[in-house]
N, C-alpha and C positions, 0 to 999 in steps of 0.2 A: 706259775704260782704268783699270787698277789703280793704286792709290796707291803709287808707287815713290819711295823715298827714295834720293837720291844722296849719296855721301860728298863731302867737300870735295875730295878727290883726284880723284874721278870728274868733278866739276864743272870742275876745272882741266883735266883731259884733254879734256873736251868743248870748252872755250874754245879751247885750242890746236889741236885737231883742226879746229874750224870756221874758225879764222883761217888755217890752212894750206890746207885743202881747199876752203873756200867752200860746203861741203855743210851742210844743216840737219840737226842731230843730235837725235834723240828720246831717246836713252839711251846709256849707256856702262856696260859690265859688266867688272869686272876678274876674270878667271879665274886665280886663284892657281895652281891645279893645273897649268895649261898655260902659265903666264906670258904671258898674252895679254890684250889689251884688245879687247872686241867693241863696235863702235859700230853703233847702229841709226840709219840715216839715212832721211830722208823718201823715199817712193816716187819712183823716177825719178832719184835723185841718187847712185846707187852709182858710176856712171861719173865724175862730177865728183869724188867723194871719192877714188877710186882714182888718178885722173890718168893721163896718157898712159903706157902701158907700166908702170903701177904706181909711177910716180915719187913721188907724194905719200905712198904707203904706205911706200916705202923710207925716205923722209925722216923720217916719223913713227917708224918702227921704230928708226932710229938715235937720234932725240931721246929717246924714252921707254925704250929698251933692252928693249922687249917686242915680241912679235909683235902685229900689228894685223890685225883682221878686220872687214870691213864687211858688214852685212846690211841689206837693204831692209825697212823696217817694213811690216806688213800688219795690217789690222783683224781678220782671222779667224785662228784657230789653224792651220787647214789651210794657208793661204797663207804664214804666217810660218814654219812648219816647212819648207815647200817652199823658201822663200827661204834658210833656213839651210843646206840641203843642196845648193844650187846649186854647181856646174854639173851635178850628177847629174840624170837625167831622172826626176822624181817622177811616178808614174802616178796615185796616189791617197793621200789621208790620211784615215783614219777615226778619229774620237774616240769612245771607248766608256767605259762605267763598269764597274768590276769589282764583284763581289758585295759587297765591303767599302766601296764608295763612292768608290774612287780613280779618277781619270780617266787613261786611257792613250791615246796616239796610235799607231795602227798605220799605218806608211808602206809603200806598195808602190812599189818603184822598178824601172826597167828592169833586168833581171838583169845586163846588161853594165855597169851603172852602180853596182852594189851597193858595190863598193870605194870609189868616189868619194863615195857618200853617207855611208859610215862615216868615211872620211878617215884620214889617217895617224895612228896611235895613237888612233883614235876621236875625233879633234878635231871633225869636222863633226857627228856624232851627239850629242856632248856639248854642243856649242853649241846645237843644236836643243833638247836637254833643258833647258838653263839658261834659254833664252828662253821656252820653252813653260811652264815652271814660273812664271817671273817675271810673265808677262803673262796666262796663262790658267789657272793653277793645275793644269796637267797634270803628273801625277806621273812619268810616264816616256814615252819615245818609243822605239818598237820598229820595226826595219826587218824586214818580213816577207819 
């Protein structure tokens, strides 16, 4: 796992998130561009974090005044990227290197799910890019 530094604000967000949801949080990223907090939770704990009908997320959204997104952590870049794009049906994720040494992830999704994978205003694909860069030093994520 990369050496990730959390700001004191992010640590406070994690403490509050965990106390409200009961989910184990691995990371919190504040995405200023989309005014959202992305919480990375332990595998299998997304349901706990979201709560019945999204009740806990709504409570946190009111409390923080920001959009809240929850992603299940994964050890591999392929699985983490697929988790970021959920509920889109990801068929494959290929990590390749460009001639200049940059790492890119090429994601193939079910054609009917392309819009879901990108998300409104590109929010899902941008979430995948943020987390892929942060954890696996992948420069960009492209939906093929």
